[in-house]
KEKE-3310 file (N, C-alpha, C; in steps of 0.2 Angstrom, whole numbers, plus 5000, padded with zeros to 4 digits):
npx = (4987:4986:4997:5007:5004:5006:5021:5027:5023:5031:5043:5044:5042:5053:5063:5060:5062:5076:5080:5076:5085:5097:5105:5107:5118:5122:5139:5148:5158:5168:5164:5151:5165:5168:5175:5177:5161:5159:5147:5138:5141:5139:5126:5123:5128:5118:5107:5108:5110:5096:5089:5094:5089:5092:5095:5099:5108:5125:5135:5152:5158:5167:5161:5165:5179:5197:5200:5189:5175:5169:5157:5140:5132:5139:5137:5124:5120:5125:5117:5105:5108:5108:5095:5089:5090:5080:5081:5085:5098:5112:5124:5140:5153:5166:5184:5185:5173:5175:5187:5197:5194:5200:5209:5213:5207:5198:5188:5193:5189:5184:5187:5180:5169:5162:5161:5151:5140:5138:5133:5121:5114:5114:5111:5097:5087:5081:5083:5088:5095:5088:5073:5066:5066:5076:5075:5086:5096:5105:5120:5120:5107:5111:5114:5127:5133:5127:5132:5136:5128:5131:5135:5129:5117:5111:5100:5099:5091:5097:5111:5122:5125:5134:5139:5155:5162:5177:5189:5199:5214:5222:5214:5210:5219:5233:5234:5234:5229:5215:5209:5213:5205:5193:5196:5200:5188:5179:5186:5185:5171:5168:5176:5169:5157:5159:5162:5149:5142:5147:5143:5129:5129:5133:5123:5111:5115:5119:5125:5135:5146:5145:5153:5154:5166:5175:5189:5205:5212:5225:5232:5244:5255:5267:5273:5270:5259:5249:5244:5232:5223:5226:5220:5208:5210:5217:5205:5197:5203:5203:5189:5187:5193:5187:5174:5173:5164:5161:5167:5166:5174:5171:5177:5184:5192:5208:5204:5204:5200:5198:5199:5204:5213:5219:5221:5229:5233:5239:5239:5246:5259:5262:5261:5258:5244:5236:5219:5207:5193:5189:5186:5192:5186:5189:5182:5178:5184:5182:5191:5184:5168:5160:5150:5150:5141:5136:5133:5128:5128:5122:5122:5132:5150:5160:5153:5153:5150:5155:5154:5159:5149:5144:5152:5150:5161:5163:5153:5152:5158:5176:5180:5190:5200:5207)
npy = (4629:4641:4640:4641:4653:4662:4660:4664:4678:4681:4680:4688:4700:4700:4701:4716:4721:4719:4727:4740:4744:4746:4754:4757:4763:4769:4774:4784:4792:4805:4804:4806:4806:4810:4802:4791:4780:4784:4790:4781:4771:4778:4778:4765:4762:4771:4765:4751:4756:4762:4749:4743:4752:4759:4768:4781:4788:4794:4805:4810:4819:4827:4827:4829:4829:4834:4843:4845:4854:4868:4874:4880:4872:4859:4856:4856:4845:4834:4837:4832:4819:4815:4816:4805:4795:4787:4786:4796:4807:4814:4826:4832:4845:4843:4844:4847:4852:4865:4872:4869:4874:4886:4881:4881:4871:4869:4879:4892:4899:4908:4902:4904:4911:4900:4891:4899:4897:4883:4880:4887:4880:4866:4867:4871:4869:4866:4850:4835:4829:4818:4807:4806:4817:4819:4827:4840:4847:4861:4870:4884:4888:4895:4911:4917:4908:4910:4907:4894:4882:4870:4862:4849:4841:4826:4814:4795:4781:4783:4787:4799:4808:4818:4830:4839:4852:4850:4849:4841:4845:4853:4858:4870:4879:4884:4897:4915:4930:4938:4926:4916:4921:4914:4901:4904:4907:4897:4886:4891:4889:4876:4870:4875:4868:4855:4854:4858:4845:4835:4840:4840:4824:4821:4828:4820:4808:4800:4785:4783:4793:4798:4806:4814:4818:4827:4828:4818:4819:4817:4810:4803:4810:4823:4840:4853:4848:4845:4857:4863:4854:4853:4857:4852:4839:4839:4843:4832:4823:4829:4828:4813:4809:4814:4811:4797:4786:4776:4782:4786:4792:4797:4798:4803:4807:4801:4790:4777:4763:4759:4755:4759:4764:4778:4789:4798:4803:4813:4821:4830:4829:4816:4807:4799:4788:4776:4781:4770:4771:4778:4776:4775:4777:4776:4779:4771:4778:4786:4777:4767:4765:4764:4758:4758:4748:4753:4747:4752:4746:4750:4744:4736:4733:4735:4744:4746:4740:4735:4733:4732:4737:4726:4728:4729:4726:4722:4724:4737:4749:4755:4754:4749:4741:4751)
npz = (5069:5076:5084:5075:5070:5081:5082:5072:5073:5085:5080:5069:5078:5084:5075:5072:5082:5084:5073:5076:5086:5079:5067:5050:5036:5020:5015:5004:4991:4982:4969:4956:4944:4932:4921:4910:4909:4922:4927:4924:4933:4945:4944:4945:4958:4965:4963:4969:4982:4984:4983:4994:5005:5016:5032:5028:5016:5014:5007:5006:4998:4984:4970:4957:4946:4949:4939:4929:4923:4933:4932:4934:4927:4928:4942:4943:4936:4944:4954:4950:4947:4961:4964:4962:4971:4981:4994:5011:5007:5013:5011:5011:5006:4994:4990:4975:4970:4974:4979:4970:4960:4951:4944:4926:4918:4924:4923:4928:4939:4953:4969:4981:4977:4970:4980:4987:4977:4976:4989:4988:4978:4983:4997:5001:5012:5027:5026:5020:5004:4991:4987:4999:5010:5025:5040:5045:5057:5055:5056:5052:5058:5069:5072:5072:5065:5051:5037:5036:5029:5026:5036:5045:5056:5065:5073:5076:5083:5095:5091:5087:5073:5061:5049:5044:5037:5030:5020:5006:4997:5007:5014:5009:5016:5013:5005:5000:5010:5002:5000:5011:5023:5020:5024:5038:5043:5041:5047:5062:5062:5059:5070:5081:5078:5078:5092:5097:5092:5100:5112:5111:5110:5122:5130:5126:5130:5119:5111:5104:5091:5074:5061:5046:5034:5021:5019:5020:5035:5038:5049:5052:5046:5044:5045:5033:5025:5033:5039:5037:5045:5058:5070:5067:5070:5084:5090:5088:5095:5108:5111:5110:5120:5131:5129:5128:5122:5108:5092:5076:5062:5045:5029:5013:5000:4998:4989:4993:5001:5017:5035:5052:5066:5069:5077:5089:5107:5108:5094:5087:5091:5088:5099:5115:5121:5107:5103:5106:5105:5094:5078:5061:5044:5028:5012:4997:4981:4964:4950:4957:4961:4972:4987:5005:5015:5032:5048:5064:5079:5093:5105:5108:5111:5102:5091:5076:5062:5044:5026:5011:4997:4983:4968:4950:4940:4927:4918:4914:4903:4904:4916:4923:4936:4948)
capx = (4987:4986:5003:5011:5004:5010:5029:5028:5022:5036:5049:5044:5043:5061:5067:5059:5065:5083:5082:5074:5091:5103:5105:5112:5119:5129:5143:5152:5162:5172:5160:5154:5171:5168:5178:5172:5158:5158:5140:5133:5143:5136:5119:5122:5127:5113:5102:5110:5107:5089:5086:5095:5083:5096:5092:5101:5116:5129:5140:5158:5161:5171:5157:5169:5188:5199:5200:5184:5171:5165:5151:5133:5128:5140:5133:5116:5119:5127:5111:5100:5109:5106:5088:5086:5090:5074:5083:5088:5105:5116:5129:5146:5157:5173:5188:5186:5169:5177:5193:5201:5190:5203:5212:5212:5203:5190:5186:5197:5183:5185:5185:5176:5163:5161:5158:5145:5136:5137:5129:5115:5111:5115:5109:5093:5083:5084:5082:5093:5094:5084:5066:5063:5071:5077:5076:5093:5099:5111:5124:5115:5102:5114:5116:5134:5137:5123:5133:5138:5123:5133:5136:5123:5117:5103:5101:5094:5091:5103:5116:5124:5127:5134:5145:5158:5166:5183:5191:5204:5217:5225:5207:5211:5224:5238:5231:5236:5223:5210:5206:5214:5200:5188:5198:5199:5181:5176:5189:5180:5163:5170:5177:5162:5151:5163:5160:5141:5141:5149:5139:5124:5130:5133:5117:5107:5117:5121:5128:5140:5145:5147:5155:5157:5169:5180:5196:5208:5215:5233:5234:5250:5258:5270:5274:5266:5254:5244:5243:5224:5220:5229:5214:5202:5214:5216:5198:5194:5207:5201:5183:5187:5195:5182:5166:5174:5162:5164:5166:5168:5175:5170:5180:5187:5199:5212:5200:5207:5196:5203:5197:5210:5211:5225:5221:5234:5230:5242:5239:5250:5265:5261:5263:5252:5240:5231:5212:5205:5186:5190:5187:5191:5185:5190:5178:5181:5183:5183:5186:5180:5163:5157:5149:5152:5136:5139:5128:5129:5124:5122:5122:5138:5156:5162:5147:5152:5151:5156:5153:5159:5145:5147:5153:5150:5168:5164:5146:5152:5165:5181:5179:5195:5200:5212)
capy = (4635:4646:4640:4643:4662:4665:4658:4669:4684:4682:4679:4695:4705:4699:4704:4723:4724:4721:4732:4746:4745:4747:4758:4755:4768:4768:4781:4785:4798:4804:4800:4803:4809:4812:4798:4785:4775:4786:4793:4775:4767:4781:4777:4758:4764:4774:4758:4748:4760:4761:4743:4741:4754:4760:4773:4786:4789:4801:4806:4813:4825:4826:4826:4830:4828:4842:4847:4846:4861:4869:4878:4879:4865:4852:4856:4855:4839:4831:4839:4828:4812:4814:4816:4798:4792:4785:4787:4802:4808:4818:4828:4837:4846:4840:4851:4847:4857:4873:4876:4868:4879:4891:4879:4881:4867:4869:4884:4898:4901:4911:4897:4907:4911:4895:4888:4902:4894:4877:4880:4888:4874:4860:4867:4876:4870:4861:4844:4831:4827:4812:4808:4805:4820:4819:4833:4841:4852:4864:4875:4891:4890:4899:4919:4918:4905:4909:4905:4886:4879:4862:4857:4846:4835:4822:4807:4789:4777:4786:4788:4806:4809:4825:4832:4845:4855:4849:4846:4839:4851:4855:4862:4878:4883:4887:4903:4921:4934:4938:4919:4915:4923:4908:4895:4905:4908:4890:4882:4892:4886:4869:4868:4876:4863:4850:4855:4856:4839:4832:4842:4836:4819:4821:4828:4815:4801:4795:4779:4784:4798:4797:4812:4812:4825:4825:4826:4814:4823:4816:4809:4801:4814:4828:4845:4858:4845:4845:4862:4865:4850:4851:4861:4847:4833:4842:4843:4826:4820:4831:4824:4806:4806:4817:4808:4790:4780:4774:4787:4785:4797:4793:4802:4802:4812:4798:4785:4770:4758:4758:4754:4759:4768:4781:4794:4797:4806:4820:4819:4834:4827:4808:4804:4797:4781:4777:4783:4765:4773:4782:4773:4779:4774:4779:4777:4770:4784:4784:4775:4762:4768:4759:4762:4754:4748:4754:4745:4754:4741:4754:4740:4732:4738:4738:4745:4747:4734:4738:4730:4735:4735:4723:4732:4725:4729:4719:4726:4744:4750:4760:4752:4744:4742:4756)
capz = (5066:5082:5087:5070:5070:5087:5081:5068:5076:5089:5075:5067:5082:5087:5068:5071:5088:5082:5068:5080:5090:5077:5061:5044:5031:5016:5014:4998:4989:4977:4962:4949:4943:4924:4919:4906:4911:4928:4928:4923:4939:4951:4944:4948:4965:4968:4963:4975:4989:4984:4985:5001:5008:5022:5036:5025:5012:5015:5001:5008:4994:4978:4964:4951:4946:4949:4931:4925:4923:4938:4930:4937:4924:4931:4948:4942:4933:4950:4960:4946:4949:4969:4965:4960:4978:4986:5002:5012:5005:5016:5006:5012:5001:4994:4987:4968:4969:4974:4981:4964:4953:4949:4938:4920:4913:4928:4922:4930:4943:4960:4972:4985:4973:4967:4987:4988:4974:4980:4995:4985:4974:4986:5003:5002:5017:5033:5025:5016:4998:4991:4988:5005:5014:5031:5044:5049:5061:5051:5060:5050:5061:5073:5068:5072:5058:5046:5031:5035:5028:5025:5043:5048:5062:5065:5077:5075:5088:5100:5089:5085:5067:5059:5043:5046:5030:5030:5013:5004:4995:5012:5017:5008:5020:5009:5001:5002:5009:5006:5002:5018:5027:5019:5028:5045:5046:5041:5052:5067:5063:5060:5077:5085:5075:5082:5099:5098:5092:5105:5117:5111:5111:5130:5134:5125:5132:5114:5113:5099:5086:5068:5059:5039:5031:5014:5018:5024:5041:5038:5057:5052:5043:5048:5040:5030:5022:5038:5044:5037:5048:5064:5073:5069:5073:5091:5092:5089:5100:5115:5111:5110:5128:5135:5128:5132:5118:5101:5088:5069:5057:5039:5025:5006:4996:4995:4985:4996:5006:5023:5042:5056:5072:5069:5082:5097:5112:5106:5087:5083:5093:5087:5104:5118:5117:5103:5106:5104:5104:5088:5073:5056:5039:5021:5008:4990:4977:4957:4946:4960:4962:4976:4993:5010:5021:5038:5052:5070:5084:5100:5112:5107:5113:5095:5088:5070:5056:5038:5023:5005:4991:4977:4963:4944:4936:4921:4913:4910:4899:4906:4923:4925:4943:4950)
cpx = (4988:4993:5008:5011:5008:5017:5030:5027:5029:5043:5049:5044:5051:5065:5066:5062:5073:5085:5080:5080:5097:5100:5110:5112:5123:5133:5147:5155:5166:5171:5155:5160:5171:5173:5174:5168:5156:5151:5135:5136:5140:5128:5117:5122:5122:5107:5103:5108:5099:5086:5088:5091:5087:5093:5093:5108:5119:5135:5146:5159:5165:5166:5159:5176:5191:5199:5195:5180:5167:5159:5145:5131:5132:5137:5127:5116:5120:5119:5104:5101:5106:5099:5085:5088:5083:5075:5085:5096:5107:5123:5134:5150:5163:5178:5186:5180:5170:5183:5198:5199:5194:5207:5209:5207:5195:5187:5188:5193:5187:5183:5179:5169:5160:5158:5151:5138:5134:5132:5122:5112:5111:5112:5104:5087:5086:5082:5087:5092:5089:5077:5062:5067:5071:5078:5083:5093:5107:5114:5121:5110:5104:5117:5122:5136:5132:5125:5135:5131:5125:5134:5130:5123:5111:5105:5096:5096:5097:5110:5118:5127:5128:5140:5148:5162:5173:5185:5197:5209:5220:5220:5207:5216:5229:5236:5232:5228:5221:5207:5207:5208:5194:5190:5198:5192:5177:5180:5186:5175:5164:5171:5172:5156:5153:5160:5152:5138:5142:5144:5132:5123:5130:5127:5111:5108:5119:5126:5135:5140:5147:5147:5158:5159:5173:5186:5199:5213:5221:5235:5240:5256:5262:5271:5269:5259:5248:5242:5236:5220:5221:5223:5208:5205:5213:5208:5194:5197:5205:5194:5183:5189:5189:5175:5167:5169:5163:5162:5169:5168:5175:5173:5182:5192:5205:5211:5204:5202:5199:5198:5204:5208:5218:5226:5225:5231:5233:5243:5244:5257:5266:5264:5257:5250:5236:5223:5208:5196:5185:5192:5188:5190:5185:5185:5182:5181:5184:5189:5182:5174:5159:5157:5151:5145:5139:5133:5131:5125:5125:5124:5128:5145:5160:5155:5147:5153:5152:5156:5153:5153:5148:5147:5154:5155:5167:5159:5147:5159:5169:5181:5183:5197:5207:5218)
cpy = (4641:4645:4642:4651:4665:4665:4664:4676:4685:4683:4687:4700:4706:4703:4712:4725:4726:4727:4739:4748:4746:4752:4757:4760:4766:4774:4779:4791:4798:4802:4804:4809:4811:4808:4793:4782:4778:4787:4786:4771:4770:4779:4769:4758:4767:4769:4755:4750:4760:4755:4741:4745:4756:4767:4779:4784:4794:4801:4811:4819:4822:4822:4827:4828:4835:4847:4848:4851:4860:4874:4876:4872:4859:4851:4852:4848:4834:4831:4832:4821:4811:4814:4810:4794:4793:4786:4793:4802:4814:4820:4833:4838:4844:4846:4852:4852:4864:4875:4874:4871:4883:4889:4879:4877:4866:4875:4893:4902:4903:4905:4898:4907:4904:4890:4890:4898:4888:4877:4883:4883:4868:4861:4872:4875:4867:4854:4841:4832:4821:4813:4808:4809:4819:4826:4835:4847:4855:4870:4882:4893:4896:4906:4920:4914:4903:4907:4897:4882:4872:4858:4856:4841:4832:4815:4802:4785:4779:4786:4795:4806:4818:4826:4839:4847:4855:4845:4845:4847:4855:4859:4870:4882:4888:4892:4909:4924:4938:4930:4915:4915:4916:4903:4896:4905:4902:4886:4885:4890:4879:4866:4869:4872:4857:4849:4855:4849:4834:4834:4839:4829:4817:4822:4824:4809:4795:4790:4780:4790:4796:4804:4810:4820:4822:4824:4821:4818:4822:4814:4806:4805:4820:4834:4849:4854:4843:4850:4864:4859:4849:4853:4856:4841:4834:4841:4837:4821:4822:4828:4817:4806:4808:4811:4801:4784:4780:4781:4784:4790:4794:4800:4800:4804:4807:4792:4778:4768:4756:4759:4754:4764:4772:4788:4793:4803:4813:4819:4825:4831:4819:4806:4803:4791:4782:4776:4776:4765:4776:4778:4776:4775:4780:4776:4776:4777:4782:4783:4768:4764:4764:4761:4757:4754:4747:4752:4749:4750:4745:4751:4736:4735:4739:4737:4746:4742:4738:4733:4734:4732:4731:4727:4728:4727:4728:4720:4733:4745:4755:4758:4748:4746:4748:4753)
cpz = (5070:5082:5082:5069:5075:5086:5076:5069:5081:5085:5072:5072:5085:5081:5069:5076:5088:5078:5070:5085:5086:5070:5055:5038:5025:5016:5008:4997:4983:4970:4962:4948:4936:4920:4914:4910:4919:4930:4927:4929:4944:4950:4947:4956:4969:4969:4969:4982:4990:4985:4990:5006:5015:5025:5030:5020:5013:5010:5004:5004:4989:4974:4956:4951:4947:4944:4926:4927:4930:4939:4933:4933:4926:4937:4947:4941:4938:4955:4956:4948:4957:4968:4964:4967:4980:4994:5004:5010:5008:5012:5010:5007:5001:4991:4980:4966:4971:4975:4975:4957:4949:4944:4931:4916:4919:4927:4925:4935:4950:4964:4977:4983:4972:4975:4987:4984:4975:4984:4993:4981:4978:4994:5004:5006:5023:5032:5020:5009:4997:4990:4995:5011:5021:5034:5047:5054:5058:5055:5058:5053:5067:5071:5067:5066:5054:5040:5031:5035:5028:5031:5046:5054:5063:5070:5075:5080:5093:5097:5086:5077:5064:5052:5046:5039:5031:5024:5011:5001:5001:5016:5016:5012:5017:5005:5004:5005:5003:5005:5009:5023:5026:5025:5036:5048:5046:5045:5059:5067:5062:5068:5083:5085:5080:5090:5101:5097:5097:5111:5118:5111:5118:5133:5132:5127:5126:5114:5108:5094:5080:5063:5051:5037:5024:5016:5023:5029:5041:5045:5056:5048:5047:5041:5039:5028:5026:5041:5044:5042:5056:5071:5074:5071:5081:5094:5092:5094:5107:5116:5114:5117:5132:5135:5129:5128:5112:5096:5082:5064:5049:5034:5019:5005:4993:4991:4987:5002:5013:5030:5047:5062:5074:5073:5088:5100:5112:5098:5083:5085:5090:5092:5109:5115:5111:5106:5103:5103:5097:5083:5066:5049:5032:5016:5001:4986:4969:4956:4951:4964:4965:4984:4998:5015:5028:5043:5061:5076:5091:5105:5112:5109:5107:5092:5080:5065:5049:5033:5015:5000:4985:4971:4956:4940:4929:4917:4912:4906:4902:4914:4927:4933:4945:4951)
residu = (MET:GLY:ASN:THR:GLY:LEU:THR:LEU:LEU:VAL:THR:LEU:GLY:ALA:VAL:HIS:ALA:ARG:ALA:ALA:ASP:GLU:VAL:THR:PHE:VAL:ALA:PHE:GLY:ASP:ALA:PRO:TYR:GLY:LEU:PRO:GLY:ASP:GLU:ALA:ARG:PHE:LYS:LEU:LEU:THR:ASP:GLN:ALA:ASN:GLU:LEU:GLN:PRO:ALA:PHE:ALA:VAL:HIS:ILE:GLY:GLY:ILE:LYS:ASN:GLY:HIS:SER:SER:CYS:ALA:ASP:ALA:ALA:LEU:LEU:ASN:VAL:LEU:GLY:LEU:PHE:ALA:ARG:PHE:THR:VAL:PRO:LEU:VAL:TYR:THR:PRO:GLY:ASP:ASN:GLU:TRP:THR:ASP:CYS:ASN:ARG:VAL:LEU:ALA:GLY:SER:PHE:ASN:PRO:VAL:GLU:ARG:LEU:ALA:ARG:LEU:ARG:GLN:ILE:PHE:PHE:THR:ASN:GLY:PHE:SER:LEU:GLY:ARG:LYS:PRO:LEU:LYS:LEU:GLU:ARG:GLN:SER:GLU:ASP:PRO:ASP:PHE:ALA:THR:PHE:VAL:GLU:ASN:ALA:MET:TRP:ALA:ILE:VAL:GLY:VAL:GLN:PHE:ALA:THR:VAL:HIS:VAL:VAL:GLY:SER:GLY:ASN:TYR:TYR:HIS:HIS:HIS:LEU:PRO:ASP:ARG:ALA:GLU:TYR:ILE:GLN:ARG:ASN:ALA:ALA:ASN:LEU:ALA:TRP:ILE:ASP:ARG:VAL:PHE:ARG:ARG:ALA:ALA:ASP:THR:GLY:ALA:SER:ALA:VAL:VAL:ILE:ALA:MET:HIS:ALA:ASN:PRO:LEU:PHE:ARG:ASP:SER:GLY:ASP:SER:ARG:LEU:GLY:PHE:VAL:ASP:THR:GLN:ALA:ALA:PHE:ALA:ARG:HIS:ALA:GLN:ALA:TYR:GLY:LYS:PRO:ILE:LEU:LEU:ILE:HIS:GLY:ASP:SER:HIS:ARG:TYR:ARG:ILE:ASP:GLN:PRO:LEU:ARG:ALA:ASP:PRO:ILE:GLY:HIS:SER:GLY:PRO:THR:LEU:ARG:ASP:PHE:THR:HIS:LEU:GLU:VAL:PHE:GLY:SER:PRO:GLU:THR:ARG:GLY:VAL:ILE:VAL:THR:VAL:HIS:PRO:ASP:ARG:PRO:ALA:PRO:PHE:ALA:PHE:LYS:PRO:MET:VAL:PHE:PRO:TYR:ASP:ILE:LEU:PRO:GLY:ASN:GLY:ARG:PRO)
# end
């Protein structure tokens, strides 16, 4: 009996030791989209995340489709869905919930006004969403960037996590003044925040950096479509080369599950070596409302492991494969 108890104790101790040396979270986005069965699918995703009980979940933005209502009621409905998470939920905005709100079907809103309202509804304090809020450091704690409540960072088991507010629809770059002022100010804040995240990672000896944002930054594209992302691309390339440790960028927007290493030393000129420490995860999006389980093993040379969550296609209406 004594030997059995000792063996069990040692085994459980080993399990807990391994668990303490890694962190698992769930990433998803571009959902719910207001399509038939979409809210039910999102609730199933929530239930799966709650059952898994990861360290946290991260929604990379896109909480409605680009032609559905941007009214407060729509935002508050999603906030209610977010409240079902029993794990910490970190959210960063996408384009549909503000940049596209000037569309007639979305309500002909002023996008900048909708962004201000989005901040008021979803970013009310220094904690994440969900029933077990996670303490976050927000960029708005710096008086120079008091507006940018959505940019956040936190650390778990020596891994530095952050969100940065870069969105699809060209990052709201292709707009005339005075709306262009919004992009200029947010872009400056984002670049300062990325700098701060990597300074923190260097100062603390973080083993890896994980950044979540909405936009597909179009690493391989040329032309005007990527103008709103070139500064962000350059910042990632500069920091990836200086940091010299694994980096994971998580985003959505294109609704296509993909893992690759698209960043080159000169991302603007598409030249130089591929930066192998920089990994890029694009999550699923509606109608394929499913998450990706990400585990970070800080002690491994290739620390990121990915596993798509199972999605029950056949039990809900309106859920055909994309």
